[in-house]
N, C-alpha and C positions, 0 to 999 in steps of 0.2 A: 552562533554554529553546534557548539557541545550540546547545548539544550535541544536542540531540534535532532539533533541525531541519536541523542539518548533516549529521546521521546518514539522515534521510527524505528530504534532496535529493540522498543521492546516486543515481544512474542505476539504474531500477529497483527501491531497497529498497521504494518503495510499493509497486510492481506486487506484489513477491514476497509483505508484507504482505497486501493486498489479496486475491492470490492463496490463499492460506491462512486466511481470515475465517471459513469454516464451521466450524473448527475440526478437519476431520478431517484428520489427518495424509498428506502425498505425497511418495511418493518423487522424487525426484531429476528423472529425466525425467520423470513428468506432471509437475511443479512448472516444469520449464522449458516443458513445453508450455501451461500454465498460464497463465504470465507473458507467452509469446508473444516471440518475436526476442530473445531475451536470450542470449548464448553461455555455454557451460558455466564458461569462466571468471570470466564476470562474475556469475555467478550463483552460482559458490565464493565469490566475493569478497563477495558479500552476503550469505550466508548466512552467512559468516564473521562478519560485524562486526554483523547482527539476532541471533546467538548470542552473541556478546561482551558483546551492550546487553540481555541478557534478554529478547528480545522473540520470539526463535524458537529451539525447543530441537528436537535429533534424538535418535529413537532407532530402533529396529528398526522398528516402523510407516513410518518417515518423517520429513519434516519438520511442524512445525504451532509453530502461534503458543503462548507461555507465557501464564499466566493476565496477566502485565503485558502482553503483546502483545496479547490479547483486549481489556483495559482501552482501551488504546490505539485501539483499531480501534472500538471504541464509540462513544469519544468523536471521531473522524475520522468515524463514520457522522454525526454532527453535523453537523459540518463538510461533507457532502456534501447535505444536507438545507438549509442554509443556502445552500452555492452555487446548488442547484436555483431558491430564491427569487430568490438574486442573477442569474441568469442572465436570468430571465423578465423582471426590472427592466430590466436591462439592454436587452431584446429589445424593452420597448414603449418603452424612451428611444429607442433608436435607430428606432422605427416613428415616432416624433412628431419626429425630427430629419429623417428625409425625405421626410414630409408636408409641412417648412415649408419 
């Protein structure tokens, strides 16, 4: 668990995976634009890390998530649903604090 979290905590790692979540391969430049604000060197480093972790693959079509990467993104989708509920609960809590 610690190794995976360490990989995902690396700057832009989650954004690279998220940009590839639709399952369609992206060439380097398109992926860089999809991630936004990432330098070519940082993108190269993240892609190398994600490829070594078997979460992203590269072929003539470009970069795409692997089966394992797609599984991770599916599970992160559940986290996104939780985050939305949590954010709503926090907003209600904060509104209650302001009213007092």
